[in-house]
C-alpha positions as CSV (number, residue, x, y, z in Angstrom):
1,M,-8.9,8.0,22.2
2,I,-11.3,8.2,19.3
3,G,-9.7,8.3,15.9
4,K,-6.9,5.8,16.5
5,H,-5.8,3.8,13.5
6,Y,-5.9,0.2,14.5
7,R,-4.5,-1.5,11.5
8,Y,-2.0,-1.0,8.7
9,F,-2.8,-2.1,5.2
10,A,-0.4,-3.3,2.6
11,F,-0.1,-5.0,-0.8
12,F,2.8,-7.4,-1.3
13,I,4.2,-8.6,-4.6
14,F,5.3,-12.1,-3.9
15,L,6.3,-13.4,-7.4
16,S,6.7,-12.1,-10.9
17,L,6.9,-14.6,-13.8
18,A,7.2,-13.7,-17.5
19,S,6.4,-15.9,-20.5
20,C,6.4,-15.1,-24.2
21,Q,3.7,-16.4,-26.5
22,K,5.4,-16.0,-29.8
23,E,7.3,-17.9,-32.5
24,D,9.5,-15.3,-34.1
25,T,11.4,-13.5,-31.3
26,G,13.1,-11.2,-33.7
27,S,10.0,-9.8,-35.3
28,E,9.2,-6.2,-34.8
29,L,5.6,-7.2,-34.8
30,D,6.0,-9.0,-31.5
31,P,6.0,-7.3,-28.0
32,E,9.3,-7.3,-26.0
33,N,10.6,-6.1,-22.6
34,L,7.3,-6.1,-20.7
35,I,7.6,-4.2,-17.4
36,V,4.7,-4.1,-14.9
37,E,4.6,-1.9,-11.8
38,V,1.9,-2.3,-9.1
39,N,1.4,0.9,-7.0
40,N,0.2,0.4,-3.4
41,L,-2.1,3.2,-2.3
42,E,-1.9,2.0,1.3
43,D,-5.2,3.4,2.3
44,G,-7.1,0.2,3.0
45,S,-9.6,0.9,0.2
46,G,-8.6,-2.2,-1.8
47,M,-7.6,-0.1,-4.8
48,I,-4.4,-0.7,-6.8
49,E,-2.9,1.1,-9.8
50,I,-0.8,-0.7,-12.5
51,V,1.5,0.8,-15.1
52,A,2.5,-1.6,-17.9
53,S,4.9,-0.9,-20.8
54,A,6.4,-3.0,-23.5
55,D,8.3,-2.4,-26.8
56,N,6.1,-2.9,-29.9
57,A,3.0,-3.2,-27.8
58,M,-0.3,-2.2,-29.5
59,E,-2.7,-3.3,-26.8
60,Y,-2.7,-4.3,-23.1
61,Q,-5.0,-6.7,-21.3
62,F,-5.5,-6.8,-17.5
63,Y,-6.9,-9.7,-15.5
64,P,-7.2,-8.7,-11.9
65,G,-7.6,-12.2,-10.6
66,D,-11.0,-11.4,-9.0
67,Y,-13.5,-14.1,-9.9
68,T,-16.3,-11.4,-10.0
69,T,-14.4,-10.0,-13.1
70,V,-14.0,-12.7,-15.8
71,D,-13.4,-10.6,-18.9
72,P,-10.1,-8.7,-19.1
73,V,-9.9,-4.9,-19.2
74,V,-8.4,-3.8,-22.5
75,N,-6.6,-0.5,-23.2
76,F,-3.8,1.0,-25.3
77,D,-1.9,3.1,-22.7
78,G,-1.0,0.4,-20.2
79,L,-2.6,2.2,-17.3
80,F,-5.0,0.3,-15.1
81,S,-6.7,0.8,-11.7
82,Y,-8.9,-1.7,-9.8
83,T,-10.7,-1.8,-6.5
84,Y,-11.0,-5.2,-4.8
85,T,-14.1,-5.8,-2.6
86,A,-12.7,-8.5,-0.4
87,T,-9.5,-9.2,1.5
88,G,-7.5,-12.1,0.0
89,L,-4.8,-13.4,-2.3
90,Y,-5.0,-12.5,-6.0
91,L,-3.1,-13.4,-9.1
92,I,-2.9,-10.5,-11.5
93,E,-2.1,-11.2,-15.2
94,V,-1.0,-8.5,-17.6
95,R,-0.7,-9.1,-21.3
96,A,1.0,-6.9,-23.9
97,Y,-0.1,-7.7,-27.5
98,G,1.9,-6.8,-30.6
99,K,0.8,-6.3,-34.3
100,S,1.4,-10.0,-34.9
101,G,-1.4,-10.9,-32.5
102,R,1.0,-12.6,-30.2
103,Y,1.5,-11.5,-26.6
104,M,3.9,-11.5,-23.6
105,K,2.5,-11.8,-20.1
106,K,3.5,-11.3,-16.5
107,E,1.8,-12.7,-13.4
108,I,2.0,-11.0,-10.1
109,R,0.6,-12.4,-6.8
110,I,-0.6,-9.8,-4.3
111,T,-2.3,-9.9,-0.9
112,V,-5.1,-7.3,-0.4
113,T,-6.1,-6.3,3.1
114,L,-9.2,-4.1,3.2
115,N,-9.8,-1.4,5.7
116,D,-12.4,-3.1,7.9
117,D,-14.2,-1.0,10.4
118,P,-11.8,-0.6,13.4
119,P,-12.9,-1.6,16.9
120,D,-14.7,1.3,18.6
121,P,-12.7,2.5,21.5
122,E,-15.9,3.5,23.3
123,G,-17.5,0.1,22.5
124,G,-16.7,-3.3,23.9
125,Y,-16.2,-3.9,27.6
126,S,-14.5,-1.7,30.1
127,T,-13.7,-1.8,33.8
128,P,-13.5,1.0,36.4
129,L,-10.5,2.8,37.8
130,S,-11.4,1.7,41.4
131,Y,-12.9,-1.1,43.4
132,P,-14.2,-1.1,46.9
133,G,-11.6,-2.3,49.4
134,M,-8.8,-2.2,46.9
135,H,-6.2,0.4,45.8
136,L,-4.4,0.8,42.5
137,V,-0.7,-0.3,42.7
138,F,0.2,-0.3,38.9
139,Q,-1.3,1.5,36.0
140,D,-0.3,1.9,32.3
141,E,-2.8,3.8,30.1
142,F,-0.2,4.1,27.3
143,S,-0.4,7.8,27.0
144,G,2.2,9.7,25.0
145,S,4.1,8.3,22.0
146,L,6.8,6.1,23.8
147,L,6.7,2.9,25.8
148,N,7.3,3.7,29.5
149,S,10.9,2.4,30.0
150,S,10.4,2.5,33.8
151,F,7.8,-0.2,33.4
152,W,8.8,-2.2,30.3
153,T,11.8,-3.9,28.7
154,Y,11.9,-5.3,25.1
155,E,13.0,-8.9,24.8
156,I,14.8,-9.2,21.5
157,G,15.6,-12.2,19.2
158,T,14.3,-15.7,18.8
159,G,15.0,-17.2,22.2
160,Y,16.1,-20.7,22.9
161,N,14.2,-23.2,20.6
162,G,11.8,-20.4,19.5
163,W,11.2,-19.3,23.1
164,G,10.7,-23.0,24.1
165,N,7.8,-23.5,21.7
166,N,9.3,-23.7,18.2
167,E,7.9,-20.3,17.4
168,L,8.6,-18.6,14.1
169,Q,9.0,-14.9,14.9
170,Y,11.9,-12.7,15.6
171,Y,11.0,-10.2,18.4
172,R,12.0,-6.6,17.6
173,E,11.4,-3.2,19.3
174,E,10.2,-1.9,15.9
175,N,7.0,-3.9,16.0
176,T,5.7,-2.0,19.1
177,S,4.1,1.5,18.9
178,V,2.3,3.7,21.4
179,S,-0.1,6.4,20.2
180,D,-3.6,7.8,20.9
181,G,-3.6,6.1,24.3
182,Y,-2.9,2.5,23.0
183,L,-0.1,0.1,22.9
184,T,0.1,-1.9,19.6
185,I,2.2,-5.0,19.1
186,E,2.2,-5.9,15.4
187,A,3.1,-9.3,13.9
188,R,4.4,-9.0,10.4
189,Q,5.3,-11.4,7.6
190,E,8.9,-10.3,6.9
191,S,12.3,-11.9,6.9
192,F,14.6,-10.8,9.7
193,G,17.3,-12.5,11.7
194,G,16.8,-15.8,9.9
195,M,13.0,-15.9,10.6
196,S,10.0,-15.3,8.4
197,Y,8.0,-13.3,10.8
198,T,8.6,-10.4,13.3
199,S,6.7,-9.3,16.4
200,S,7.4,-7.9,19.9
201,R,7.6,-9.2,23.4
202,L,7.6,-6.8,26.4
203,V,8.3,-7.6,30.1
204,T,8.3,-5.8,33.4
205,M,11.0,-8.1,34.8
206,G,13.2,-6.3,37.3
207,K,11.0,-3.2,37.1
208,Q,7.5,-4.0,38.2
209,S,6.2,-7.2,39.9
210,F,3.2,-8.1,42.0
211,H,2.0,-10.5,44.7
212,Y,-1.7,-11.2,44.8
213,G,-4.4,-8.7,43.6
214,R,-6.6,-8.1,40.6
215,V,-5.1,-7.6,37.1
216,D,-7.3,-6.0,34.4
217,I,-6.1,-5.8,30.8
218,R,-8.4,-4.3,28.1
219,A,-7.4,-5.3,24.6
220,V,-8.3,-6.2,21.0
221,L,-6.6,-9.4,19.8
222,P,-5.2,-10.5,16.5
223,E,-6.8,-13.3,14.5
224,G,-5.8,-16.0,12.0
225,Q,-4.1,-19.4,11.8
226,G,-0.7,-19.4,13.6
227,L,-1.3,-16.2,15.7
228,W,-0.7,-16.7,19.4
229,P,-1.2,-13.5,21.5
230,A,-0.6,-13.8,25.2
231,M,-0.7,-11.7,28.4
232,W,0.9,-13.5,31.3
233,M,3.2,-13.6,34.3
234,L,6.3,-15.4,35.5
235,G,7.8,-15.5,39.0
236,D,10.5,-13.0,39.8
237,N,13.0,-15.9,40.4
238,F,12.7,-17.1,36.8
239,S,16.3,-16.2,36.0
240,S,17.6,-18.3,38.9
241,V,15.3,-21.3,39.0
242,G,14.0,-21.5,35.4
243,W,10.7,-22.6,34.2
244,P,8.3,-24.1,35.3
245,A,9.8,-23.8,38.9
246,C,9.2,-20.1,38.8
247,G,5.5,-20.6,38.1
248,E,3.5,-19.2,35.2
249,I,0.1,-17.4,35.3
250,D,-1.5,-17.0,31.8
251,I,-4.0,-14.3,32.1
252,M,-5.0,-14.6,28.5
253,E,-3.9,-16.7,25.5
254,L,-5.6,-17.0,22.2
255,V,-4.7,-19.6,19.5
256,G,-5.8,-18.2,16.2
257,G,-7.2,-20.3,13.5
258,G,-10.8,-19.6,12.5
259,E,-14.1,-20.8,13.9
260,G,-13.8,-22.2,17.4
261,R,-10.3,-20.6,17.9
262,D,-10.4,-16.9,17.2
263,D,-13.3,-16.6,19.7
264,V,-11.8,-18.6,22.6
265,T,-9.6,-17.2,25.5
266,Y,-7.6,-19.5,27.7
267,G,-6.5,-19.0,31.3
268,T,-3.8,-21.4,32.7
269,I,-1.2,-21.9,35.4
270,H,2.0,-24.0,35.1
271,W,4.3,-25.1,37.9
272,D,6.8,-27.6,39.0
273,N,5.1,-30.4,40.9
274,N,8.0,-32.3,42.6
275,G,10.1,-32.3,39.4
276,T,7.2,-32.7,36.9
277,K,5.6,-29.9,35.0
278,A,1.9,-29.5,36.0
279,D,-0.9,-27.5,34.5
280,L,-4.4,-26.3,35.4
281,G,-6.7,-24.1,33.3
282,G,-9.9,-23.3,31.6
283,H,-11.3,-21.4,28.6
284,K,-14.2,-19.2,27.6
285,Q,-15.8,-18.8,24.2
286,L,-17.6,-15.7,23.1
287,A,-21.3,-15.9,22.5
288,S,-20.8,-14.2,19.2
289,G,-18.0,-12.6,17.2
290,I,-14.3,-12.9,17.7
291,F,-11.8,-11.2,19.9
292,S,-10.5,-8.9,17.0
293,D,-14.0,-7.3,16.7
294,E,-13.9,-5.1,19.8
295,F,-12.3,-4.5,23.2
296,H,-12.6,-7.1,26.0
297,V,-11.2,-7.1,29.5
298,F,-9.2,-10.1,30.6
299,T,-8.9,-10.3,34.4
300,I,-7.4,-12.5,37.1
301,K,-8.2,-12.2,40.8
302,W,-5.3,-13.7,42.8
303,D,-5.1,-14.3,46.6
304,A,-3.5,-16.8,49.0
305,S,-6.1,-19.5,48.2
306,T,-7.1,-19.2,44.6
307,I,-6.5,-17.7,41.1
308,R,-9.7,-16.8,39.3
309,W,-10.1,-15.9,35.6
310,Y,-12.7,-13.6,34.2
311,L,-13.7,-12.4,30.8
312,D,-15.6,-9.1,30.9
313,D,-16.2,-9.7,34.7
314,V,-17.7,-13.1,34.2
315,Q,-15.7,-15.9,35.9
316,F,-14.9,-18.9,33.8
317,Y,-12.2,-20.8,35.8
318,V,-10.8,-21.0,39.4
319,A,-7.6,-22.8,40.5
320,D,-6.9,-23.8,44.1
321,I,-3.3,-22.8,44.9
322,T,-3.2,-23.9,48.6
323,P,-1.3,-27.2,48.1
324,A,2.3,-27.0,49.3
325,A,3.6,-28.1,45.9
326,M,2.2,-24.8,44.4
327,S,4.4,-22.4,46.4
328,E,5.3,-20.8,43.1
329,F,2.1,-18.8,43.2
330,H,2.8,-17.2,46.6
331,Q,5.6,-14.9,45.4
332,N,6.0,-11.8,43.2
333,A,5.6,-12.2,39.5
334,F,6.2,-9.8,36.5
335,L,4.1,-9.2,33.5
336,I,4.7,-10.2,29.9
337,L,2.9,-9.1,26.7
338,N,3.7,-10.7,23.3
339,V,2.3,-11.9,20.0
340,A,3.9,-15.1,18.9
341,V,3.7,-16.5,15.4
342,G,3.6,-20.3,14.9
343,G,4.7,-22.7,17.6
344,N,3.7,-26.0,19.0
345,W,0.2,-25.0,20.0
346,P,-1.2,-22.9,17.2
347,G,0.8,-24.4,14.3
348,S,2.2,-22.3,11.4
349,P,0.4,-19.6,9.5
350,D,-1.1,-20.8,6.2
351,A,-2.6,-19.2,3.0
352,T,-5.6,-18.0,5.0
353,T,-3.5,-15.9,7.4
354,I,-3.5,-12.2,6.7
355,F,-0.6,-10.0,7.9
356,P,0.0,-7.7,9.5
357,Q,-1.9,-8.6,12.7
358,Q,-2.1,-6.5,15.8
359,M,-2.8,-6.8,19.6
360,I,-4.0,-3.4,20.8
361,V,-3.9,-2.8,24.5
362,D,-5.9,0.1,26.0
363,Y,-4.8,-0.3,29.6
364,I,-3.2,-2.5,32.3
365,R,-4.2,-2.0,35.9
366,V,-3.2,-3.9,39.0
367,F,-5.2,-3.5,42.3
368,Q,-4.4,-4.9,45.7
369,V,-6.5,-5.3,48.9
370,D,-6.4,-2.3,51.3
């Protein structure tokens, strides 16, 4: 699995504004028709190339918008390259000067995402392929180059009321890829289907479902304000009784948004308690780092009495499911993987959120007692 590319890197031109600093627009001494092209090298190095041209231009000045570079770069051919040293938003200003000493300018906003060191597939936490007294009943190691259609179905669109949470993404098949032994779900900032973001949502509904057992999911999570990755389960009777009467088991949820959020995983159950939605759950914070740094294993152990949540084999919450009102958790349930953007819980992305963001899944394994 070594050598997988974990992230894509892009530069986006958001806005181009032109203004003319001159008095006599008809003078041949003044610059006219300034054109600026920003070339994206797409290698995650932070390097860009700019080509500027203008009629009657004698000199070009480039301001990269990086506060470590105050003075402009001046040249006479309009060719400029620059390497940024930090991920972020930058306002590039390009000026074309004429013989008159007056200039035209264009401002271009870009987002730069550097090629951070990817998570090490051999690093982070991992779990075994077998446990004493248990046997493997479901396994997806995401080999090959296609999603296994005998396991998974894509859910497409925006759902009702943003999938019930006022989420901001449009779910598409195109945001999922399988390669080098990993499943990648990518959230992107792009307009599609009337929404400003796209992502993917996968379900095993009608194909694979489980009743009790141990579920292990090894994954690297996205980060940032407004990101909401989840690995969860719904009862097989969801289509007939609806939610929350079908029951919901959240194996992992993360609500991105900086310190105290990108390093916290949540485990929760939801059910119908005599006509009222009920919830139980807990959370676990990493001792250091965040969940986008390396692989972790998110686990539930589910039997007739309890559901227990583990992060890297350390239990952090247990729910008693023996009360009669919790019958939802004594039936088959199917798996769901998705990365939501926005919604009632995380809130919307803001200027600090860098796209694209990815949830990378190494494996999903379900074990049951012999």
